[in-house]
C-alpha positions as CSV (number, residue, x, y, z in Angstrom):
1,X,-56.8,-12.1,16.2
2,X,-56.8,-8.5,15.0
3,X,-55.0,-7.5,18.2
4,X,-52.4,-10.2,17.6
5,X,-51.7,-8.9,14.0
6,X,-51.4,-5.3,15.2
7,X,-48.8,-6.4,17.7
8,X,-47.0,-8.4,15.1
9,X,-46.9,-5.4,12.7
10,X,-45.5,-3.1,15.4
11,X,-42.8,-5.7,16.2
12,X,-42.0,-6.0,12.5
13,X,-41.4,-2.3,12.1
14,X,-39.4,-2.0,15.2
15,X,-37.1,-5.0,14.5
16,X,-36.7,-4.0,10.8
17,X,-35.1,-0.7,11.8
18,X,-32.8,-2.3,14.5
19,X,-29.9,-4.5,13.8
20,X,-29.0,-7.3,16.2
21,X,-25.7,-6.4,17.7
22,X,-23.1,-9.2,17.9
23,X,-21.1,-9.6,21.1
24,X,-17.5,-8.4,21.3
25,X,-15.5,-5.1,21.2
26,X,-16.1,-2.6,18.5
27,X,-13.1,-1.8,16.2
28,X,-13.0,0.8,13.5
29,X,-11.2,1.3,10.2
30,X,-8.4,3.4,11.8
31,X,-7.4,0.5,14.0
32,X,-6.8,-1.9,11.1
33,X,-5.0,0.8,9.1
34,X,-2.7,1.4,12.0
35,X,-2.0,-2.3,12.6
36,X,-1.3,-2.9,8.9
37,X,1.1,0.0,8.8
38,X,3.1,-1.1,11.9
39,X,3.3,-4.7,10.9
40,X,4.2,-4.3,7.2
41,X,7.7,-5.6,6.4
42,X,7.7,-3.8,3.1
43,X,7.3,-0.4,4.8
44,X,10.1,-1.4,7.3
45,X,12.3,-2.4,4.4
46,X,11.9,1.1,2.8
47,X,12.6,2.7,6.1
48,X,15.9,0.8,6.3
49,X,16.7,1.8,2.7
50,X,16.3,5.5,3.6
51,X,18.6,5.1,6.6
52,X,21.1,3.3,4.3
53,X,21.0,6.2,1.9
54,X,21.8,8.5,4.8
55,X,24.8,6.4,5.6
56,X,25.9,6.4,2.0
57,X,25.9,10.2,2.0
58,X,28.2,10.2,5.0
59,X,30.5,7.8,3.2
60,X,30.7,10.1,0.2
61,X,31.5,13.1,2.4
62,X,34.2,11.1,4.0
63,X,35.9,10.4,0.7
64,X,36.2,14.1,0.1
65,X,38.6,14.4,3.0
66,X,42.4,13.5,2.7
67,X,42.9,9.8,2.7
68,X,45.7,8.5,5.0
69,X,47.1,5.0,4.6
70,X,50.0,3.1,6.1
71,X,52.0,0.6,3.9
72,X,54.8,-1.7,4.6
73,X,56.7,-4.1,2.3
74,X,59.8,-6.3,2.7
75,X,61.9,-8.1,0.1
76,X,64.8,-10.5,0.2
77,X,66.1,-12.0,-3.1
78,X,69.2,-14.2,-2.4
79,X,71.8,-14.9,-5.1
80,X,73.4,-18.3,-4.6
81,X,76.6,-19.2,-6.6
82,X,75.7,-16.6,-9.1
83,X,72.0,-17.7,-9.5
84,X,69.3,-15.4,-8.5
85,X,67.5,-12.2,-9.5
86,X,69.5,-9.4,-10.9
87,X,70.7,-7.4,-7.9
88,X,70.6,-4.2,-10.1
89,X,66.8,-4.6,-10.1
90,X,66.2,-6.1,-6.7
91,X,69.1,-4.7,-4.6
92,X,69.0,-8.1,-3.0
93,X,66.8,-6.9,-0.2
94,X,64.5,-4.0,0.6
95,X,62.4,-2.7,3.4
96,X,59.6,-0.1,3.2
97,X,57.3,1.4,5.8
98,X,55.5,4.6,4.7
99,X,52.6,6.8,5.8
100,X,50.7,8.1,2.7
101,X,48.4,11.1,2.4
102,X,46.3,11.6,-0.8
103,X,43.9,14.4,-1.6
104,X,41.9,15.2,-4.7
105,X,41.9,18.9,-5.3
106,X,39.1,19.0,-7.9
107,X,36.6,16.6,-6.3
108,X,34.1,19.1,-4.9
109,X,31.8,19.0,-7.9
110,X,32.0,15.2,-8.1
111,X,31.2,14.9,-4.4
112,X,28.2,17.2,-4.8
113,X,27.0,15.2,-7.8
114,X,27.3,12.0,-5.8
115,X,25.4,13.5,-2.9
116,X,22.7,14.7,-5.3
117,X,22.4,11.2,-6.7
118,X,22.0,9.8,-3.2
119,X,19.3,12.4,-2.4
120,X,17.4,11.4,-5.5
121,X,17.7,7.8,-4.5
122,X,16.4,8.6,-1.0
123,X,13.5,10.6,-2.5
124,X,12.7,7.6,-4.7
125,X,12.7,5.3,-1.7
126,X,10.5,7.8,0.1
127,X,8.1,7.8,-2.8
128,X,8.1,4.0,-2.9
129,X,7.3,3.9,0.8
130,X,4.4,6.3,0.4
131,X,3.1,4.4,-2.6
132,X,3.3,1.1,-0.7
133,X,1.4,2.7,2.1
134,X,-1.3,4.0,-0.2
135,X,-1.6,0.5,-1.8
136,X,-1.8,-1.1,1.7
137,X,-4.4,1.3,2.9
138,X,-6.5,0.8,-0.3
139,X,-6.4,-3.0,0.3
140,X,-7.3,-2.7,4.0
141,X,-10.1,-0.2,3.3
142,X,-11.6,-2.3,0.5
143,X,-11.4,-5.5,2.6
144,X,-12.8,-3.7,5.7
145,X,-15.8,-2.5,3.6
146,X,-16.2,-6.1,2.3
147,X,-16.1,-7.5,5.9
148,X,-18.5,-4.8,7.1
149,X,-20.9,-5.6,4.2
150,X,-20.8,-9.3,5.3
151,X,-21.5,-8.2,8.9
152,X,-24.5,-6.2,7.7
153,X,-25.7,-9.2,5.7
154,X,-25.5,-11.4,8.8
155,X,-27.6,-8.7,10.7
156,X,-30.1,-8.6,7.9
157,X,-30.5,-12.4,7.7
158,X,-30.8,-12.6,11.5
159,X,-33.4,-9.9,11.4
160,X,-35.4,-11.9,8.8
161,X,-35.1,-15.1,10.8
162,X,-36.2,-13.4,14.0
163,X,-39.3,-12.0,12.4
164,X,-40.2,-15.3,10.7
165,X,-39.5,-17.3,13.8
166,X,-41.9,-15.1,15.9
167,X,-44.5,-15.3,13.2
168,X,-44.0,-19.1,12.9
169,X,-45.1,-19.6,16.5
170,X,-48.2,-17.5,16.0
171,X,-49.1,-19.3,12.7
172,X,-48.7,-22.6,14.4
173,X,-51.2,-21.7,17.0
174,X,-53.6,-20.2,14.4
175,X,-53.2,-23.3,12.2
176,X,-54.2,-25.6,15.0
177,X,-57.2,-23.4,15.4
178,X,-58.1,-24.1,11.8
179,X,-57.8,-20.3,11.0
180,X,-55.1,-21.0,8.4
181,X,-54.6,-24.1,6.2
182,X,-51.9,-26.6,6.9
183,X,-50.4,-26.0,3.5
184,X,-49.9,-22.3,4.3
185,X,-48.1,-23.1,7.5
186,X,-45.8,-25.6,5.7
187,X,-45.0,-23.0,3.0
188,X,-44.1,-20.5,5.7
189,X,-42.0,-23.1,7.5
190,X,-40.0,-23.8,4.3
191,X,-39.4,-20.1,4.0
192,X,-38.2,-19.9,7.6
193,X,-35.8,-22.9,7.1
194,X,-34.4,-21.3,3.9
195,X,-33.7,-18.0,5.8
196,X,-32.0,-19.9,8.6
197,X,-29.7,-21.5,6.0
198,X,-29.0,-18.1,4.5
199,X,-28.1,-16.9,8.0
200,X,-25.6,-19.7,8.4
201,X,-24.0,-19.0,5.0
202,X,-23.8,-15.3,5.8
203,X,-22.1,-16.0,9.2
204,X,-19.5,-18.2,7.4
205,X,-18.9,-15.6,4.8
206,X,-18.4,-12.9,7.4
207,X,-15.9,-15.1,9.3
208,X,-13.9,-15.6,6.0
209,X,-14.0,-11.9,5.2
210,X,-13.0,-10.9,8.7
211,X,-10.1,-13.5,8.7
212,X,-8.9,-12.0,5.4
213,X,-9.0,-8.5,6.9
214,X,-6.9,-9.7,9.9
215,X,-4.5,-11.4,7.5
216,X,-3.9,-8.3,5.4
217,X,-3.4,-6.2,8.6
218,X,-1.0,-8.7,10.1
219,X,-3.3,-9.4,13.1
220,X,-3.2,-12.9,14.6
221,X,-6.0,-12.3,17.1
222,X,-9.1,-14.3,16.3
223,X,-11.4,-12.7,18.9
224,X,-14.8,-11.9,17.6
225,X,-15.3,-8.1,17.2
226,X,-17.9,-5.7,15.9
227,X,-16.8,-3.6,12.9
228,X,-17.8,0.0,13.1
229,X,-19.4,1.6,10.0
230,X,-16.6,3.1,7.8
231,X,-16.7,6.8,7.4
232,X,-15.3,7.7,4.0
233,X,-15.6,11.0,2.1
234,X,-14.4,11.9,-1.4
235,X,-11.3,14.0,-1.2
236,X,-11.1,17.3,-3.1
237,X,-10.1,17.0,-6.7
238,X,-6.3,17.3,-6.9
239,X,-6.3,18.6,-10.5
240,X,-3.0,18.6,-12.3
241,X,-1.0,17.9,-9.1
242,X,-0.6,14.2,-8.9
243,X,1.4,12.1,-6.4
244,X,1.8,9.4,-9.0
245,X,3.5,11.6,-11.6
246,X,6.3,12.4,-9.0
247,X,8.0,9.1,-9.9
248,X,8.5,10.4,-13.5
249,X,10.0,13.6,-12.1
250,X,12.4,11.6,-10.0
251,X,13.4,9.6,-13.1
252,X,14.1,12.9,-15.0
253,X,16.2,14.1,-12.1
254,X,18.1,10.9,-12.1
255,X,18.9,11.2,-15.8
256,X,20.0,14.8,-15.3
257,X,22.3,13.7,-12.4
258,X,23.8,10.9,-14.6
259,X,24.4,13.4,-17.4
260,X,26.2,15.7,-15.0
261,X,28.3,12.8,-13.8
262,X,29.3,12.1,-17.4
263,X,30.4,15.7,-17.9
264,X,32.4,15.5,-14.7
265,X,34.2,12.4,-15.9
266,X,35.6,14.5,-18.8
267,X,37.0,17.3,-16.6
268,X,40.6,17.5,-15.5
269,X,41.6,15.7,-12.4
270,X,44.3,17.0,-10.1
271,X,45.5,15.3,-6.9
272,X,48.4,15.8,-4.5
273,X,50.1,13.2,-2.3
274,X,52.7,13.1,0.4
275,X,54.4,10.2,2.2
276,X,57.0,9.8,4.9
277,X,58.7,6.9,6.6
278,X,61.5,4.4,5.9
279,X,62.5,3.1,2.5
280,X,65.8,1.3,2.1
281,X,67.7,-1.5,0.3
282,X,69.6,-2.2,3.5
283,X,72.9,-2.2,1.5
284,X,74.3,1.3,2.2
285,X,73.8,3.2,5.4
286,X,70.3,1.9,6.1
287,X,70.0,3.9,9.2
288,X,69.9,7.1,7.1
289,X,67.1,5.9,4.8
290,X,64.3,7.8,6.6
291,X,62.7,10.5,4.5
292,X,59.6,12.0,2.9
293,X,58.3,12.9,-0.6
294,X,55.7,15.1,-2.2
295,X,54.0,14.9,-5.5
296,X,50.9,15.5,-7.7
297,X,48.9,13.7,-10.3
298,X,47.1,15.3,-13.2
299,X,45.0,13.8,-16.0
300,X,42.7,15.1,-18.7
301,X,40.7,13.0,-21.2
302,X,41.6,13.7,-24.8
303,X,40.0,11.0,-26.9
304,X,37.9,7.9,-26.1
305,X,36.1,7.0,-29.3
306,X,33.2,9.4,-28.7
307,X,31.9,7.5,-25.7
308,X,30.6,10.7,-24.2
309,X,28.1,11.2,-27.0
310,X,27.1,7.5,-26.8
311,X,26.2,7.9,-23.2
312,X,24.3,11.1,-24.0
313,X,22.3,9.1,-26.6
314,X,21.4,6.4,-24.0
315,X,20.2,9.1,-21.6
316,X,18.1,10.7,-24.3
317,X,16.4,7.4,-25.1
318,X,15.7,6.9,-21.3
319,X,14.2,10.4,-21.1
320,X,12.0,9.7,-24.1
321,X,10.8,6.5,-22.4
322,X,10.0,8.4,-19.2
323,X,8.0,11.0,-21.1
324,X,6.1,8.3,-22.9
325,X,5.1,6.5,-19.7
326,X,4.3,9.8,-18.0
327,X,1.9,10.9,-20.8
328,X,0.2,7.5,-21.0
329,X,-0.2,7.3,-17.2
330,X,-1.6,10.9,-17.1
331,X,-4.3,10.1,-19.7
332,X,-5.2,6.8,-17.9
333,X,-5.4,8.5,-14.5
334,X,-7.7,11.2,-15.8
335,X,-9.9,8.6,-17.4
336,X,-9.9,6.5,-14.3
337,X,-10.9,9.5,-12.1
338,X,-13.6,10.7,-14.4
339,X,-15.1,7.2,-14.6
340,X,-15.1,6.7,-10.9
341,X,-16.7,10.1,-10.3
342,X,-19.4,9.3,-12.9
343,X,-20.0,6.0,-11.1
344,X,-20.3,7.7,-7.7
345,X,-22.8,10.2,-9.2
346,X,-24.9,7.4,-10.7
347,X,-24.8,5.5,-7.4
348,X,-25.9,8.6,-5.5
349,X,-28.8,8.9,-7.9
350,X,-30.0,5.4,-6.9
351,X,-30.6,6.3,-3.2
352,X,-33.7,8.4,-4.1
353,X,-35.3,5.5,-6.0
354,X,-34.4,3.0,-3.3
355,X,-35.9,5.1,-0.6
356,X,-39.0,5.5,-2.7
357,X,-39.2,1.7,-3.0
358,X,-38.9,1.4,0.8
359,X,-41.7,3.9,1.3
360,X,-44.0,1.9,-1.1
361,X,-43.0,-1.3,0.7
362,X,-44.0,0.2,4.0
363,X,-47.3,1.4,2.5
364,X,-48.0,-2.1,1.1
365,X,-47.4,-3.7,4.5
366,X,-49.8,-1.2,6.1
367,X,-52.5,-2.1,3.5
368,X,-51.8,-5.9,3.9
369,X,-52.0,-5.6,7.6
370,X,-55.5,-4.1,7.4
371,X,-56.6,-6.9,5.0
372,X,-55.2,-9.5,7.5
373,X,-57.4,-8.0,10.2
374,X,-60.4,-8.8,8.1
375,X,-59.1,-12.2,6.9
376,X,-59.0,-11.1,3.3
377,X,-55.3,-11.8,2.7
378,X,-53.2,-14.9,2.6
379,X,-50.4,-15.2,5.0
380,X,-48.0,-15.9,2.1
381,X,-48.9,-12.5,0.6
382,X,-48.2,-10.8,3.8
383,X,-44.8,-12.6,4.0
384,X,-44.0,-11.4,0.4
385,X,-44.7,-7.9,1.4
386,X,-42.4,-8.2,4.4
387,X,-39.6,-9.7,2.2
388,X,-40.0,-6.9,-0.4
389,X,-39.5,-4.4,2.4
390,X,-36.5,-6.2,3.8
391,X,-35.1,-6.7,0.3
392,X,-35.4,-2.9,-0.3
393,X,-33.5,-2.3,2.9
394,X,-30.8,-4.7,1.9
395,X,-30.5,-3.1,-1.5
396,X,-30.0,0.2,0.3
397,X,-27.2,-1.2,2.3
398,X,-25.5,-2.9,-0.7
399,X,-25.7,0.4,-2.7
400,X,-24.1,2.2,0.2
401,X,-21.3,-0.4,0.3
402,X,-20.7,0.0,-3.4
403,X,-20.5,3.7,-3.0
404,X,-17.9,3.4,-0.2
405,X,-15.7,1.2,-2.4
406,X,-15.9,3.7,-5.2
407,X,-14.9,6.5,-2.8
408,X,-11.9,4.3,-1.7
409,X,-10.8,3.9,-5.4
410,X,-11.4,7.6,-6.1
411,X,-9.4,8.8,-3.1
412,X,-6.5,6.4,-4.1
413,X,-6.2,7.7,-7.6
414,X,-7.0,11.4,-6.8
415,X,-3.6,12.2,-5.2
């Protein structure tokens, strides 16, 4: 019997350090991040918005060029028995066909202001695209870690069931030989059945977590796969440079662009025009009514009820709002990063204690094994020692998963 327990103990240590690998291809975190990025309709929407902004800039540049239009009008106002429109006003009939050219001489600054506004809009869309990608990656990484943790839980429970199943066969033989009591065997059998149920629950949880991962990544494939261990490292501290504060800079640039646009609206406007074609009342030598004309338009605002100052006041309030949000967000981000860094440090400190617990559990199994060889230990006590060791291993895995999720949060905010 001593030889049997020695063999059992060797099998225990070997199996406890080896996970049972599920069948199926191995896929890593980068695969799901790539799939999520390529299938996201939100990212595609922002891409199209950026392309639209590029077209808008071309339209604005086109408006800076001379505008050519062709017009044609015809009029016939009959006078019957003295009734009809005054022919002094209508000439009775008229025909006009003209080619018009209009050009704004002082539009360069306005065009540049519009182009700057479109660039700010394009930068805002680019920022929104990047922010959406960061949010998507954070969700995918977090769900991948959750699914990987569920996969590890399945491996852990399968490991426990494998160990207990092997020992159940041995205990059944020893119980029939009256070496162990029937009650000890039944207690062990209940433990085995409970672990088998835990395994089924863990498998169901993994399927749900894996399905959620595929859903977030836009993957319709339901083929069983093996998730590779995620490799996450804390990124270097960004300091005062933050990606998230760029949106406030864009808002400030937008307000400055609007203010410049208000100023341009109060500058003089000068335009020239020319037209040529046919314009006739058809009453006197209509064949000679071909001609051309040149002209200009000029306007300058003088008084509008102080609307300019009112618009300045609105922009000032908007700027104050942006500053308030920026200051509040900066404080929150700093607190968030410091809190996560503290949690990561505290989590790292747990690994030493957990590894020490694992070493003690291994030592206890060694002592219990020797007692089993002499028949001085109950089987239930040996099983408790095994469960303590496996629980310590499970705690090590769970702590590592928590650490990965904290790193994911830290890398998201530390940009």
